[in-house]
Structure formats: structure tokens, C-alpha cells
C-alpha positions as CSV (number, residue, x, y, z in Angstrom):
1,M,-13.9,-18.0,-1.7
2,K,-13.1,-14.9,-3.8
3,P,-10.1,-12.8,-2.7
4,R,-11.2,-9.8,-0.7
5,V,-8.9,-6.8,0.1
6,T,-10.5,-3.7,1.5
7,I,-8.5,-0.5,2.2
8,N,-10.3,2.3,4.0
9,L,-9.8,5.4,6.1
10,A,-11.6,4.9,9.3
11,S,-13.7,7.7,10.8
12,N,-10.9,8.3,13.3
13,G,-8.4,8.8,10.5
14,E,-6.6,5.4,10.7
15,L,-5.7,3.5,7.5
16,E,-7.1,0.0,7.7
17,I,-6.4,-2.9,5.4
18,W,-8.9,-5.8,5.7
19,L,-7.9,-9.1,4.1
20,N,-9.6,-12.5,3.9
21,P,-7.2,-15.5,3.6
22,E,-7.6,-15.6,-0.2
23,G,-6.8,-11.8,-0.4
24,R,-4.0,-12.0,2.0
25,D,-1.9,-14.5,0.0
26,P,-1.6,-12.5,-3.2
27,F,-1.1,-9.3,-1.2
28,V,1.8,-10.8,0.7
29,K,3.2,-12.4,-2.5
30,E,3.2,-8.9,-4.1
31,L,4.9,-7.4,-1.0
32,Q,7.6,-10.1,-1.0
33,A,8.3,-9.7,-4.7
34,L,9.2,-6.0,-4.3
35,S,12.8,-5.3,-5.2
36,K,15.0,-2.7,-6.9
37,R,13.8,-4.1,-10.3
38,N,10.2,-4.8,-9.3
39,E,9.6,-1.6,-7.3
40,H,5.8,-1.2,-7.1
41,F,2.4,-2.8,-7.6
42,H,-1.1,-1.4,-8.1
43,M,-4.4,-2.1,-6.3
44,G,-7.8,-0.9,-7.5
45,T,-11.5,-1.8,-7.7
46,E,-12.9,-3.5,-10.8
47,D,-14.0,-0.2,-12.3
48,E,-10.7,1.5,-11.5
49,Y,-7.3,0.7,-12.9
50,F,-5.6,-2.2,-11.3
51,E,-3.2,-4.9,-12.3
52,E,-2.1,-7.0,-9.4
53,I,-4.6,-6.7,-6.6
54,E,-8.3,-6.1,-6.9
55,L,-9.8,-4.0,-4.1
56,S,-13.3,-4.4,-2.6
57,K,-15.7,-1.4,-2.8
58,L,-17.8,-2.5,0.2
59,P,-16.8,-0.9,3.5
60,Y,-16.8,-2.9,6.7
61,N,-18.1,0.1,8.6
62,P,-20.6,2.6,6.9
63,N,-18.7,5.7,8.0
64,D,-15.4,4.6,6.6
65,K,-14.0,6.1,3.3
66,I,-13.1,3.3,0.9
67,L,-9.9,3.7,-1.2
68,T,-10.5,2.6,-4.8
69,W,-7.0,2.8,-6.0
70,A,-3.6,2.5,-4.4
71,K,0.1,2.0,-5.3
72,V,2.7,0.3,-3.1
73,L,6.2,1.6,-3.7
74,F,9.4,0.0,-2.6
75,R,12.2,2.4,-2.0
76,T,15.7,1.7,-0.7
77,D,17.6,4.1,1.5
78,E,20.0,4.7,-1.4
79,W,17.1,5.7,-3.6
80,D,15.5,8.0,-1.0
81,R,18.9,9.6,-0.1
82,Q,19.2,10.5,-3.8
83,Y,15.7,11.6,-4.6
84,F,13.8,12.2,-1.4
85,P,16.4,13.0,1.4
86,H,13.8,14.9,3.4
87,V,12.1,11.6,4.4
88,F,15.0,10.9,6.8
89,G,14.2,14.0,8.8
90,P,16.6,16.2,10.8
91,E,17.7,13.3,13.1
92,S,19.2,11.5,10.2
93,E,21.2,14.6,9.1
94,E,22.7,14.8,12.6
95,E,23.7,11.1,12.5
96,S,25.6,11.5,9.2
97,N,27.7,14.5,10.5
């Protein structure tokens, strides 16, 4: 069977990732390979830019919005503290004081 990975926004606003077994294995492999040196991977449909994971253009539900391109980024706390400290929120600032 051909790998099938579908990413969509459901009509209720939820992000959904649908995977068949052949699509799950390379998706998990890419996730597990993320590190400080290998910090992102791309997903896209055959007519969009993609390198690592090909996405399906066919929705499971007709009212869902299909995403045709995505990027997964691995960020350590060290990286985020330096470049995006706001992602820790005000609770984190209180903890560090």
C-alpha cells in the first residue's frame, strides 16, 4: 500500500493527522530523527514543495480544510529561551525568579 498522510483542519477547528501504517512509519522515523542538528522536516502534496513526507490531498470528511504543506520544527528549551522566550508564558517567568 502507498503511504498516506493527511493533515486537515476539521470543521470544528481541530488539527487532525490521519496516517495509514505505511505513512505512519516514515512520519515517526522523521519525528525520532529530530535533534539540534536535524531540527526540522517538510511535508507537502505532490504539487507542493516537500522533501521528506508526501501529504494526501484527499480529505476524509468533505467539510475539512486540507493542509498541502507543513513544516515540523524541533526546538529545545535553550533555543526557545534565547529566540522565543514568550512561548514559556508568564508562569515560567515567575518560576525563574
